[in-house]
C-alpha atoms as an extended CHARMM CRD file, in Angstrom:
* protein
*
        74  EXT
         1         1  MET       CA             37.4640000000      -43.1640000000      196.2210000000  PROA      1               0.0000000000
         2         2  ASP       CA             37.0820000000      -41.0760000000      199.3660000000  PROA      2               0.0000000000
         3         3  ASP       CA             40.6020000000      -41.9960000000      200.4800000000  PROA      3               0.0000000000
         4         4  ALA       CA             42.1110000000      -40.7780000000      197.2060000000  PROA      4               0.0000000000
         5         5  VAL       CA             40.1600000000      -37.5180000000      197.3040000000  PROA      5               0.0000000000
         6         6  ASN       CA             41.1450000000      -36.8790000000      200.9260000000  PROA      6               0.0000000000
         7         7  ILE       CA             44.8130000000      -37.4760000000      200.1280000000  PROA      7               0.0000000000
         8         8  MET       CA             44.6970000000      -35.0620000000      197.1690000000  PROA      8               0.0000000000
         9         9  LYS       CA             42.7330000000      -32.2610000000      198.8840000000  PROA      9               0.0000000000
        10        10  GLY       CA             45.9210000000      -30.5300000000      200.0200000000  PROA      10              0.0000000000
        11        11  GLN       CA             47.3360000000      -30.4270000000      196.4950000000  PROA      11              0.0000000000
        12        12  ALA       CA             43.9770000000      -29.2180000000      195.1590000000  PROA      12              0.0000000000
        13        13  SER       CA             43.7480000000      -26.4180000000      197.7170000000  PROA      13              0.0000000000
        14        14  LEU       CA             47.1580000000      -25.0690000000      196.6590000000  PROA      14              0.0000000000
        15        15  LYS       CA             45.6160000000      -24.2690000000      193.2630000000  PROA      15              0.0000000000
        16        16  GLN       CA             42.1800000000      -23.4770000000      194.7410000000  PROA      16              0.0000000000
        17        17  ILE       CA             40.6870000000      -26.4040000000      192.8360000000  PROA      17              0.0000000000
        18        18  GLN       CA             37.5340000000      -28.0680000000      194.0890000000  PROA      18              0.0000000000
        19        19  ILE       CA             37.2040000000      -31.8450000000      193.7330000000  PROA      19              0.0000000000
        20        20  LEU       CA             33.6330000000      -33.0740000000      193.1990000000  PROA      20              0.0000000000
        21        21  CYS       CA             32.6290000000      -36.7190000000      193.4980000000  PROA      21              0.0000000000
        22        22  ILE       CA             29.5250000000      -37.9750000000      191.7340000000  PROA      22              0.0000000000
        23        23  PHE       CA             28.2730000000      -41.4840000000      192.4340000000  PROA      23              0.0000000000
        24        24  GLU       CA             25.3170000000      -43.1220000000      190.7480000000  PROA      24              0.0000000000
        25        25  ARG       CA             24.9960000000      -45.5560000000      193.6560000000  PROA      25              0.0000000000
        26        26  GLU       CA             26.7800000000      -45.8080000000      196.9650000000  PROA      26              0.0000000000
        27        27  ASP       CA             25.5970000000      -49.3020000000      197.9130000000  PROA      27              0.0000000000
        28        28  VAL       CA             27.9890000000      -51.1370000000      195.6010000000  PROA      28              0.0000000000
        29        29  THR       CA             30.7470000000      -53.3570000000      196.9710000000  PROA      29              0.0000000000
        30        30  LEU       CA             33.7350000000      -54.1030000000      194.7660000000  PROA      30              0.0000000000
        31        31  LYS       CA             36.2190000000      -56.9330000000      195.0600000000  PROA      31              0.0000000000
        32        32  MET       CA             39.5480000000      -55.4230000000      194.0580000000  PROA      32              0.0000000000
        33        33  ASP       CA             43.1130000000      -54.7530000000      195.0890000000  PROA      33              0.0000000000
        34        34  ARG       CA             42.5540000000      -51.7200000000      197.3150000000  PROA      34              0.0000000000
        35        35  MET       CA             46.1330000000      -50.3920000000      197.1200000000  PROA      35              0.0000000000
        36        36  ARG       CA             46.3690000000      -50.7050000000      193.3230000000  PROA      36              0.0000000000
        37        37  THR       CA             43.0070000000      -49.0150000000      192.8860000000  PROA      37              0.0000000000
        38        38  LEU       CA             44.0740000000      -46.2170000000      195.2320000000  PROA      38              0.0000000000
        39        39  GLN       CA             47.2800000000      -45.8300000000      193.2340000000  PROA      39              0.0000000000
        40        40  ILE       CA             45.3090000000      -45.5530000000      189.9790000000  PROA      40              0.0000000000
        41        41  LEU       CA             42.8900000000      -43.0020000000      191.4380000000  PROA      41              0.0000000000
        42        42  LEU       CA             45.7100000000      -40.9200000000      192.9230000000  PROA      42              0.0000000000
        43        43  ASN       CA             47.4330000000      -40.8580000000      189.5460000000  PROA      43              0.0000000000
        44        44  LEU       CA             44.2580000000      -39.8100000000      187.7210000000  PROA      44              0.0000000000
        45        45  ILE       CA             43.4370000000      -37.0750000000      190.2460000000  PROA      45              0.0000000000
        46        46  SER       CA             47.0340000000      -35.8470000000      190.3110000000  PROA      46              0.0000000000
        47        47  ASN       CA             47.0790000000      -35.5570000000      186.5090000000  PROA      47              0.0000000000
        48        48  SER       CA             43.7400000000      -33.7460000000      186.5670000000  PROA      48              0.0000000000
        49        49  LEU       CA             45.0430000000      -31.2360000000      189.0940000000  PROA      49              0.0000000000
        50        50  LYS       CA             48.3140000000      -30.7670000000      187.2310000000  PROA      50              0.0000000000
        51        51  PHE       CA             46.5460000000      -29.8600000000      183.9860000000  PROA      51              0.0000000000
        52        52  SER       CA             43.7790000000      -27.7520000000      185.5640000000  PROA      52              0.0000000000
        53        53  LYS       CA             43.9660000000      -23.9950000000      185.9680000000  PROA      53              0.0000000000
        54        54  ASP       CA             43.8200000000      -22.3010000000      189.3470000000  PROA      54              0.0000000000
        55        55  GLY       CA             40.2210000000      -22.0980000000      190.5450000000  PROA      55              0.0000000000
        56        56  ASP       CA             38.9640000000      -24.9140000000      188.2880000000  PROA      56              0.0000000000
        57        57  CYS       CA             36.8050000000      -27.7970000000      189.4230000000  PROA      57              0.0000000000
        58        58  VAL       CA             37.7590000000      -31.4570000000      188.9360000000  PROA      58              0.0000000000
        59        59  GLY       CA             34.9010000000      -33.9440000000      188.7930000000  PROA      59              0.0000000000
        60        60  ILE       CA             35.1470000000      -37.6490000000      189.5430000000  PROA      60              0.0000000000
        61        61  SER       CA             32.3040000000      -39.9900000000      188.7480000000  PROA      61              0.0000000000
        62        62  CYS       CA             31.7830000000      -43.7000000000      188.6880000000  PROA      62              0.0000000000
        63        63  ASP       CA             29.0850000000      -45.9520000000      187.4070000000  PROA      63              0.0000000000
        64        64  TYR       CA             28.7660000000      -49.6300000000      186.7380000000  PROA      64              0.0000000000
        65        65  LYS       CA             27.0180000000      -51.8500000000      184.2820000000  PROA      65              0.0000000000
        66        66  LEU       CA             25.8410000000      -55.3690000000      184.9790000000  PROA      66              0.0000000000
        67        67  ASP       CA             26.8130000000      -58.0800000000      182.5320000000  PROA      67              0.0000000000
        68        68  PRO       CA             23.5760000000      -59.9450000000      181.6500000000  PROA      68              0.0000000000
        69        69  GLU       CA             25.6510000000      -63.0440000000      180.8380000000  PROA      69              0.0000000000
        70        70  ASP       CA             27.2000000000      -63.2270000000      184.3390000000  PROA      70              0.0000000000
        71        71  SER       CA             24.6430000000      -64.4090000000      186.9170000000  PROA      71              0.0000000000
        72        72  SER       CA             27.2270000000      -64.3110000000      189.7610000000  PROA      72              0.0000000000
        73        73  GLN       CA             26.8480000000      -60.5370000000      190.1050000000  PROA      73              0.0000000000
        74        74  TYR       CA             23.1810000000      -60.6220000000      191.1530000000  PROA      74              0.0000000000
């Protein structure tokens, strides 16, 4: 998520928009396609900036839920 925010900071500063990241936990490791996830995050942040007014704040948060049926995640 940090990579996406860092990439979009320039675009955000043009409209004086602050990007805030809120994480419930930072000790979580995800197995995913890094480039596809970055692409998704960039798209979401870009859309948020596009539809925000100058001086607004864009917040990004993430959380996760454990599936009690899946013992492989413990």
